[in-house]
C-alpha positions in Angstrom: -3.4 17.5 -20.0 0.3 18.2 -21.0 0.6 20.8 -18.3 -0.7 18.4 -15.6 1.8 15.7 -16.8 4.6 18.3 -16.9 3.6 19.5 -13.4 3.5 15.9 -12.1 7.1 15.3 -13.2 8.4 18.6 -11.9 10.8 18.4 -8.9 10.8 14.6 -9.0 14.4 14.1 -7.7 13.7 14.7 -4.0 14.7 12.3 -1.2 11.1 11.3 -0.5 10.4 10.7 -4.2 13.6 8.6 -4.6 12.4 6.5 -1.7 9.1 6.0 -3.4 10.9 5.0 -6.6 13.0 2.5 -4.7 9.8 1.0 -3.2 8.4 0.6 -6.7 11.6 -1.0 -7.9 11.5 -3.4 -5.0 8.1 -4.9 -6.0 9.4 -7.1 -8.9 12.5 -7.9 -6.9 10.3 -9.1 -4.0 8.2 -11.3 -6.4 11.3 -12.9 -8.0 12.8 -13.7 -4.6 9.5 -14.9 -3.2 8.9 -17.4 -6.0 12.5 -18.4 -6.4 12.6 -19.6 -2.8 11.6 -23.3 -2.9 8.4 -24.3 -1.2 8.9 -25.2 2.4 12.1 -23.1 2.7 12.5 -20.0 4.7 11.6 -16.9 2.7 13.7 -14.6 4.9 15.2 -12.6 2.0 11.7 -11.9 0.6 10.6 -10.8 4.1 13.7 -8.5 4.3 12.8 -6.9 0.9 9.2 -6.4 2.0 10.4 -4.9 5.3 12.8 -2.5 3.5 10.0 -1.4 1.2 7.7 -0.8 4.2 10.4 1.3 5.9 10.8 3.5 2.8 7.0 4.0 3.1 7.4 5.2 6.7 10.2 7.7 5.8 9.2 9.2 2.5 6.0 10.9 3.8 7.7 12.0 7.0 10.7 13.4 5.1 8.5 15.1 2.5 6.8 17.1 5.3 10.0 17.7 7.3 12.0 18.9 4.3 9.1 20.7 2.7 9.4 18.5 -0.4 5.8 17.6 -1.0 5.3 17.2 -4.8 2.5 16.2 -7.1 4.6 13.1 -8.0 4.8 12.1 -4.4 1.1 12.7 -3.8 0.3 10.3 -6.7 3.1 7.7 -6.6 3.6 7.3 -2.8 0.2 5.8 -2.2 0.3 3.9 -5.5 3.6 2.3 -4.4 2.2 1.5 -1.0 -0.9 -0.2 -2.5 1.1 -2.1 -5.2 3.5 -3.4 -2.7 0.8 -4.6 -0.3 -1.4 -6.1 -3.1 1.6 -7.8 -4.6 2.7 -9.4 -1.3 -0.9 -10.4 -0.6 -1.2 -12.1 -4.0 2.1 -13.9 -3.5 0.9 -15.2 -0.1 -2.4 -16.2 -1.6 -0.7 -18.2 -4.4 1.5 -19.8 -1.7 -1.7 -20.9 0.1 -1.2 -18.6 3.2 -3.8 -15.9 2.6 -7.4 -16.6 1.6 -8.2 -15.3 -1.9 -11.4 -13.7 -0.7 -9.5 -11.2 1.4 -7.1 -10.5 -1.5 -10.0 -9.9 -4.0 -11.9 -7.6 -1.5 -8.7 -5.5 -0.9 -7.8 -5.4 -4.6 -11.4 -4.2 -5.5 -11.3 -1.6 -2.7 -7.9 -0.3 -3.9 -9.1 -0.1 -7.5 -12.1 1.9 -6.4 -9.7 4.1 -4.4 -7.4 4.7 -7.3 -10.2 5.4 -9.7 -11.8 7.8 -7.2 -8.4 9.5 -6.6 -7.9 10.0 -10.3 -11.4 11.4 -10.6 -10.8 13.8 -7.8 -7.4 14.8 -9.2 -9.1 15.6 -12.5 -11.2 18.0 -10.5 -8.0 19.5 -8.9 -8.9 18.0 -5.6 -6.4 15.9 -3.6 -7.9 13.5 -1.1 -5.5 13.1 1.8 -5.2 9.9 3.8 -7.0 9.6 7.1 -6.1 7.9 10.3 -8.3 4.9 9.6 -6.6 4.4 6.2 -3.1 4.8 7.7 -4.0 2.4 10.5 -5.2 -0.1 7.9 -1.9 0.3 6.0 0.1 -0.4 9.1 -2.1 -3.4 9.9 -1.7 -4.8 6.4 2.1 -4.5 6.8 1.9 -6.2 10.2 -0.3 -9.1 8.9 2.0 -9.5 5.9 5.1 -9.7 8.1 3.3 -12.2 10.3 2.3 -14.2 7.2 6.0 -15.2 6.7 5.7 -17.0 10.0 2.2 -18.5 9.1 3.1 -22.2 9.5 5.0 -21.6 12.8 2.0 -19.6 14.1 -0.4 -22.3 12.9 1.6 -24.9 14.7 0.9 -23.1 18.0 -2.9 -23.1 17.1 -2.9 -19.3 16.6 -3.4 -17.9 13.1 -2.6 -14.3 14.1 -1.7 -13.3 10.6 -5.1 -14.4 9.2 -7.0 -12.8 12.2 -5.1 -9.5 11.7 -5.7 -9.7 8.0 -9.5 -9.9 8.3 -9.5 -7.1 10.9 -7.4 -5.0 8.5 -9.8 -5.8 5.6 -12.6 -4.4 7.7 -10.6 -1.3 8.6 -9.8 -0.7 5.0 -13.4 -0.9 4.0 -14.3 1.7 6.8 -11.5 3.9 5.4 -13.0 3.6 1.9 -16.4 4.9 3.3 -14.7 7.8 5.0 -12.7 8.7 1.9 -15.9 8.5 -0.2 -17.8 10.7 2.2 -15.0 13.2 2.4 -14.7 13.3 -1.4 -18.4 13.8 -1.9 -18.4 16.7 0.7 -15.4 18.3 -1.0 -17.1 18.1 -4.4 -20.3 19.5 -3.0 -18.4 22.5 -1.5 -16.6 23.2 -4.8 -19.9 23.6 -6.6 
Protein backbone atom coordinates (compact mmCIF):
# COMPACT_ATOMS: atom_id res chain seq x y z
CA UNK A 1 0.00 0.00 0.00
CA UNK A 2 2.86 2.39 0.88
CA UNK A 3 4.43 1.78 -2.53
CA UNK A 4 1.15 2.60 -4.29
CA UNK A 5 0.76 5.82 -2.32
CA UNK A 6 4.39 6.75 -2.97
CA UNK A 7 3.90 6.03 -6.69
CA UNK A 8 0.71 8.09 -6.71
CA UNK A 9 2.55 11.16 -5.43
CA UNK A 10 5.61 10.75 -7.67
CA UNK A 11 6.05 13.41 -10.37
CA UNK A 12 3.14 15.45 -9.02
CA UNK A 13 4.44 18.88 -10.01
CA UNK A 14 3.65 18.80 -13.71
CA UNK A 15 1.64 21.46 -15.55
CA UNK A 16 -1.41 19.18 -16.00
CA UNK A 17 -1.39 18.18 -12.32
CA UNK A 18 -1.07 21.81 -11.20
CA UNK A 19 -4.14 22.63 -13.32
CA UNK A 20 -5.98 19.77 -11.60
CA UNK A 21 -4.94 21.13 -8.19
CA UNK A 22 -6.14 24.61 -9.18
CA UNK A 23 -9.49 23.11 -10.13
CA UNK A 24 -9.73 21.39 -6.75
CA UNK A 25 -8.90 24.66 -4.97
CA UNK A 26 -11.52 26.55 -6.99
CA UNK A 27 -14.33 24.33 -5.65
CA UNK A 28 -14.57 25.96 -2.18
CA UNK A 29 -13.99 29.38 -3.75
CA UNK A 30 -16.94 28.75 -6.09
CA UNK A 31 -19.19 27.72 -3.17
CA UNK A 32 -18.26 30.79 -1.10
CA UNK A 33 -18.83 33.17 -3.99
CA UNK A 34 -22.05 31.43 -5.07
CA UNK A 35 -23.67 31.65 -1.64
CA UNK A 36 -22.30 35.08 -0.76
CA UNK A 37 -24.05 36.56 -3.77
CA UNK A 38 -27.48 37.69 -2.51
CA UNK A 39 -30.54 35.93 -3.95
CA UNK A 40 -31.82 37.61 -7.06
CA UNK A 41 -28.45 39.18 -7.86
CA UNK A 42 -26.28 38.23 -10.81
CA UNK A 43 -23.90 35.35 -9.97
CA UNK A 44 -21.44 36.31 -12.72
CA UNK A 45 -18.36 35.88 -10.54
CA UNK A 46 -19.44 32.34 -9.57
CA UNK A 47 -20.03 31.60 -13.26
CA UNK A 48 -16.55 32.90 -14.13
CA UNK A 49 -14.98 30.68 -11.44
CA UNK A 50 -16.90 27.67 -12.75
CA UNK A 51 -15.86 28.49 -16.34
CA UNK A 52 -12.18 28.82 -15.34
CA UNK A 53 -12.35 25.46 -13.54
CA UNK A 54 -13.97 23.91 -16.62
CA UNK A 55 -11.24 25.32 -18.87
CA UNK A 56 -8.53 23.80 -16.67
CA UNK A 57 -10.32 20.48 -17.18
CA UNK A 58 -10.07 20.92 -20.93
CA UNK A 59 -6.36 21.71 -20.86
CA UNK A 60 -4.95 19.37 -18.22
CA UNK A 61 -5.71 16.15 -20.09
CA UNK A 62 -4.66 17.60 -23.42
CA UNK A 63 -1.36 18.88 -21.97
CA UNK A 64 -0.69 15.61 -20.15
CA UNK A 65 -0.84 13.74 -23.45
CA UNK A 66 1.01 16.39 -25.48
CA UNK A 67 3.82 16.87 -22.95
CA UNK A 68 3.93 13.15 -22.11
CA UNK A 69 3.20 14.00 -18.46
CA UNK A 70 0.59 11.36 -17.69
CA UNK A 71 0.94 10.44 -14.02
CA UNK A 72 -0.90 8.21 -11.57
CA UNK A 73 -1.82 11.37 -9.64
CA UNK A 74 -3.42 12.83 -12.76
CA UNK A 75 -5.23 9.59 -13.59
CA UNK A 76 -6.85 9.62 -10.16
CA UNK A 77 -7.29 13.29 -9.29
CA UNK A 78 -8.22 14.72 -12.71
CA UNK A 79 -11.53 12.83 -12.97
CA UNK A 80 -12.10 13.30 -9.22
CA UNK A 81 -11.70 17.08 -9.58
CA UNK A 82 -14.08 17.06 -12.57
CA UNK A 83 -16.74 15.14 -10.69
CA UNK A 84 -16.41 17.18 -7.50
CA UNK A 85 -16.70 20.46 -9.40
CA UNK A 86 -19.78 19.34 -11.33
CA UNK A 87 -21.52 17.79 -8.30
CA UNK A 88 -20.74 20.85 -6.18
CA UNK A 89 -22.15 23.22 -8.80
CA UNK A 90 -25.23 21.00 -9.23
CA UNK A 91 -25.87 20.95 -5.47
CA UNK A 92 -25.48 24.73 -5.32
CA UNK A 93 -28.00 25.17 -8.13
CA UNK A 94 -30.38 22.70 -6.46
CA UNK A 95 -30.16 24.60 -3.16
CA UNK A 96 -30.84 27.80 -5.13
CA UNK A 97 -33.97 26.15 -6.56
CA UNK A 98 -32.72 25.96 -10.13
CA UNK A 99 -31.93 22.26 -10.58
CA UNK A 100 -34.26 19.46 -9.46
CA UNK A 101 -32.90 17.43 -6.55
CA UNK A 102 -33.82 14.18 -8.32
CA UNK A 103 -31.24 14.86 -11.05
CA UNK A 104 -28.58 15.77 -8.48
CA UNK A 105 -29.20 12.60 -6.45
CA UNK A 106 -29.09 10.37 -9.55
CA UNK A 107 -25.81 11.94 -10.69
CA UNK A 108 -24.27 11.82 -7.19
CA UNK A 109 -25.15 8.11 -6.84
CA UNK A 110 -23.78 7.38 -10.31
CA UNK A 111 -20.53 9.22 -9.51
CA UNK A 112 -20.17 7.38 -6.20
CA UNK A 113 -20.57 4.06 -8.02
CA UNK A 114 -17.99 5.20 -10.60
CA UNK A 115 -15.48 6.25 -7.93
CA UNK A 116 -15.87 3.05 -5.93
CA UNK A 117 -15.61 1.01 -9.14
CA UNK A 118 -12.54 2.97 -10.20
CA UNK A 119 -10.86 2.36 -6.83
CA UNK A 120 -11.74 -1.34 -7.04
CA UNK A 121 -10.23 -1.55 -10.52
CA UNK A 122 -7.16 0.43 -9.42
CA UNK A 123 -6.66 -2.09 -6.58
CA UNK A 124 -6.50 -4.73 -9.32
CA UNK A 125 -3.91 -2.62 -11.20
CA UNK A 126 -6.44 -1.81 -13.92
CA UNK A 127 -7.08 1.76 -15.03
CA UNK A 128 -10.46 2.29 -16.68
CA UNK A 129 -10.16 5.11 -19.18
CA UNK A 130 -12.96 7.47 -20.04
CA UNK A 131 -15.04 6.80 -23.12
CA UNK A 132 -16.66 9.18 -25.58
CA UNK A 133 -20.08 8.87 -23.97
CA UNK A 134 -18.63 9.81 -20.58
CA UNK A 135 -16.68 12.71 -22.08
CA UNK A 136 -19.80 13.88 -23.93
CA UNK A 137 -21.79 13.71 -20.69
CA UNK A 138 -19.13 15.81 -18.92
CA UNK A 139 -19.26 18.46 -21.64
CA UNK A 140 -23.07 18.47 -21.48
CA UNK A 141 -22.98 18.81 -17.67
CA UNK A 142 -20.74 21.83 -18.00
CA UNK A 143 -23.02 23.32 -20.69
CA UNK A 144 -26.17 22.76 -18.61
CA UNK A 145 -24.47 24.25 -15.55
CA UNK A 146 -23.37 27.33 -17.50
CA UNK A 147 -26.93 27.69 -18.82
CA UNK A 148 -28.25 27.32 -15.26
CA UNK A 149 -26.75 30.70 -14.41
CA UNK A 150 -29.25 32.13 -16.93
CA UNK A 151 -32.13 29.93 -15.73
CA UNK A 152 -34.57 32.70 -14.86
CA UNK A 153 -33.88 34.58 -18.09
CA UNK A 154 -34.40 31.37 -20.07
CA UNK A 155 -37.57 30.54 -18.12
CA UNK A 156 -38.88 34.04 -18.94
CA UNK A 157 -38.75 33.11 -22.63
CA UNK A 158 -40.65 29.88 -21.94
CA UNK A 159 -37.61 27.68 -22.64
CA UNK A 160 -35.87 25.82 -19.84
CA UNK A 161 -32.91 24.76 -21.94
CA UNK A 162 -30.71 24.22 -18.89
CA UNK A 163 -33.17 21.72 -17.37
CA UNK A 164 -33.81 19.94 -20.69
CA UNK A 165 -30.05 19.62 -21.29
CA UNK A 166 -29.55 18.50 -17.69
CA UNK A 167 -31.95 15.55 -18.07
CA UNK A 168 -30.40 14.58 -21.43
CA UNK A 169 -27.02 14.66 -19.70
CA UNK A 170 -28.24 12.53 -16.79
CA UNK A 171 -29.37 9.90 -19.32
CA UNK A 172 -26.00 10.11 -21.14
CA UNK A 173 -24.10 9.68 -17.88
CA UNK A 174 -26.11 6.58 -17.00
CA UNK A 175 -25.31 5.12 -20.44
CA UNK A 176 -21.63 5.91 -19.78
CA UNK A 177 -21.87 4.06 -16.44
CA UNK A 178 -23.18 0.94 -18.21
CA UNK A 179 -20.37 1.15 -20.79
CA UNK A 180 -17.73 1.58 -18.06
CA UNK A 181 -19.14 -1.35 -16.08
CA UNK A 182 -19.18 -3.60 -19.17
CA UNK A 183 -15.61 -2.59 -20.03
CA UNK A 184 -14.42 -3.18 -16.47
CA UNK A 185 -16.07 -6.61 -16.32
CA UNK A 186 -14.48 -7.56 -19.67
CA UNK A 187 -11.04 -6.39 -18.52
CA UNK A 188 -11.28 -8.32 -15.24
CA UNK A 189 -12.39 -11.42 -17.10
CA UNK A 190 -9.41 -11.15 -19.48
CA UNK A 191 -7.01 -10.72 -16.54
CA UNK A 192 -8.14 -14.03 -15.01
